[in-house]
N, C-alpha and C positions, 0 to 999 in steps of 0.2 A: 493574496486573498485576505481581506480584513474581516474578522469575525465580529458579529454583534456582541455586545457586552455579556449577554446571558449565555453565550457559548464558550467564553474564555474559561480556561481552567478545568473543563470537563474531560472525562476519559474518552469520550467519543464525540464526534461532530457529525451533524446531519447535513449532507450536501446532496441536493437533487435526488432525494428519496433513498439515500444510502447512508448508513452510519459508518464513519471511518474511525477505527481504533486509533487513539492518539498517544497513548502512553507507550513506553518502551517495553512493557510487559510482553507484548507479542509482536515485536519486530524481530523476526527470525532471520538468521543468515544461513543459507544452505541451498541445496538443490530444490527445484520446484516441488518434487515429491515429498520433501521433508516437512512441509507445512501441514500435511494431513494429520500427523500425530498431535501437533499443537492445536489444530482446529478441533479435533475430537475432544481434547480436554476442555476446551471452551464450551462445547455444545452438549456435553453430558449433564445429567442431573438437572438442576435449575438453570443451567447455562451461565454465561457471564453477562452481567448488567441486565439480567432478566431477558436475555436473548439466546436463542439456540440456533441461529442461522449465520454464524460467523463463517467467512469464506475468503478466498483470495479475490481481490477486485479484478474486474475486466480492464482491458487496456483503456477503454473510454472512461471508466470511472477513475482510474489512476491519473489520467491526463487532466482531471479537474483540479488537482492539488498543486502542481508546480506554478510558481510565479517567477518567470524568467527575468523580471525586473529587479529581483533580489539577488544579492551575492550568494554563493554556494554556502549551505544548501538552499536551493531555490524553493523554499516553503516557509510558511509562517511558523517560526520556531517557538512561538508562545503556544500556539495550538498543537504543534507536533514537535515536542522537545526531543532532543538527541537524535534527530534525523541525520543520517549519514549522507554525505554528498556523493552518492553513488547510484547505481541502478537498483530498481525494485521490480520484482517479478509481477507480472499480471497473470490472470488465468487464461488469457487469449493465446491460442496456438497460432503460430505463423503458418498461414495457409499453404504456401508452396512446399513446406517441409514440416510434417507433424512432429519431428524430433526437436523442433525449435519452438520457442514461445517469445512473446513480446515483453519488453521491460520499458519502464519510463525512468529517465535519469533525473536526479535532484541535484545535479552538478552542471552548471552552465560552463561549457568549454568552447563555445562558438561553433560547434558541430551539431549534428543531428541529436535530438533529445529523446528519441525513441529508438530502441535497438531490438534485434532478435538474437537470441543465443540458444545453444543446445540446452535442453531442459536438465541436463546433468551438470551444468555450470553452477557455481555458487554465487548467489546474489541475495539481497535483502528482500523481505516480504512484509507487508503490512495488511492486517485483516480488516474486513468490512462486514457489515450486516445489513440486510434489507433487500428489497426488490428481488 
């Protein structure tokens, strides 16, 4: 994903109606439930970046970020610095088992790039705001 010049270097990027948080300030590692504490701190008071709607992205929103033509991490590292080439949680529950949720991988390994895991597993999370 190549960003227009006016979006480079910002702390968030607007893609398809959603603001993606780009700095490492809120790239959290942990269980899916762990993100609520970090999100609460972003959404209280005046919010962060004048927004009070920060949340975990859906699977479809997260799927807009990887560029599998790039080496790992498979993301624009100028726009999303310090992205770890591993899986990131989405807010989308895996329909056959509500104990699982979908993740999207930023590591190209020749296999599937979307996975589902137990929500108690530890993976990275990146916050979004909008829609």
